[in-house]
C-alpha positions as CSV (number, residue, x, y, z in Angstrom):
1,M,145.9,82.7,89.6
2,P,144.1,79.7,90.9
3,I,141.7,77.7,88.8
4,K,138.2,77.3,90.4
5,I,136.8,73.8,90.2
6,I,133.2,73.0,91.0
7,A,132.0,69.4,91.4
8,F,128.5,68.1,91.1
9,G,126.6,64.9,92.2
10,R,128.7,62.0,93.5
11,L,131.8,63.9,92.5
12,K,131.0,66.6,95.1
13,D,130.8,63.8,97.7
14,I,134.3,62.7,96.7
15,T,135.9,66.2,96.7
16,G,134.0,67.8,99.6
17,N,131.2,70.3,99.7
18,G,133.2,73.4,98.8
19,D,134.8,74.6,95.5
20,I,138.3,73.6,94.9
21,L,141.1,76.0,94.0
22,L,144.2,74.6,92.2
23,D,147.3,76.6,91.2
24,D,149.8,75.8,88.4
25,A,147.5,73.9,86.0
26,A,148.3,75.1,82.5
27,D,145.8,72.7,80.9
28,T,143.0,70.2,81.8
29,N,145.4,67.3,81.6
30,Q,147.6,68.8,84.4
31,L,144.5,69.8,86.3
32,L,143.1,66.2,86.2
33,Q,146.4,64.8,87.3
34,Q,146.4,67.0,90.3
35,L,142.8,66.2,91.1
36,N,143.4,62.5,90.8
37,K,146.4,62.7,93.2
38,K,144.4,64.8,95.7
39,F,141.2,62.7,95.4
40,P,142.2,59.1,94.4
41,A,138.5,58.0,94.3
42,L,138.1,60.2,91.1
43,T,140.2,57.7,89.1
44,A,137.5,55.1,89.4
45,T,134.6,57.4,88.9
46,P,133.5,58.5,85.4
47,F,132.9,62.2,84.8
48,I,132.7,64.9,82.2
49,V,134.8,68.1,82.3
50,A,133.4,71.5,81.3
51,V,135.5,74.7,81.1
52,D,133.5,77.9,81.4
53,K,130.2,76.1,80.9
54,E,131.4,74.3,77.7
55,I,131.9,70.5,77.8
56,I,135.3,69.6,76.5
57,T,136.5,66.3,74.9
58,G,140.3,66.8,74.8
59,N,143.1,68.7,76.5
60,T,142.2,72.4,76.9
61,D,144.5,75.3,78.0
62,L,143.5,77.0,81.2
63,S,143.9,80.5,82.6
64,G,143.2,81.9,86.1
65,A,139.9,83.3,84.9
66,D,138.5,79.8,84.0
67,T,136.0,77.8,86.0
68,V,136.1,74.0,85.6
69,A,133.1,71.9,86.3
70,L,133.3,68.1,87.0
71,L,130.0,66.6,85.9
72,P,128.7,63.1,86.5
73,P,127.7,61.3,83.3
74,Y,124.2,62.0,82.2
75,S,121.7,60.5,79.8
76,G,118.6,62.0,78.3
77,G,116.2,61.7,75.5
C-alpha cells in the first residue's frame, strides 16, 4: 500500500499542492531518500517529520496505513 505524505508551508511549495503517495518505503529513511530524489530542493530545506501526528527523531518503520507529514521548523514560547 502507498504511504501518504502531506507537506506544509514552504515544503508544500516544493512538493506541489497535492498529497504525495509513495510505494515501497519500509521506513522513514527510505521514504526521505525517495523524496529527496524526486524533489531535490528538499535536501537544502530543513524540516521535521511526523508519522501519524507524532514527531519522530529517528528512523521509523512504516506501513501502508501511515500518514507522514513534512513540517517546517517552528519556534514558540
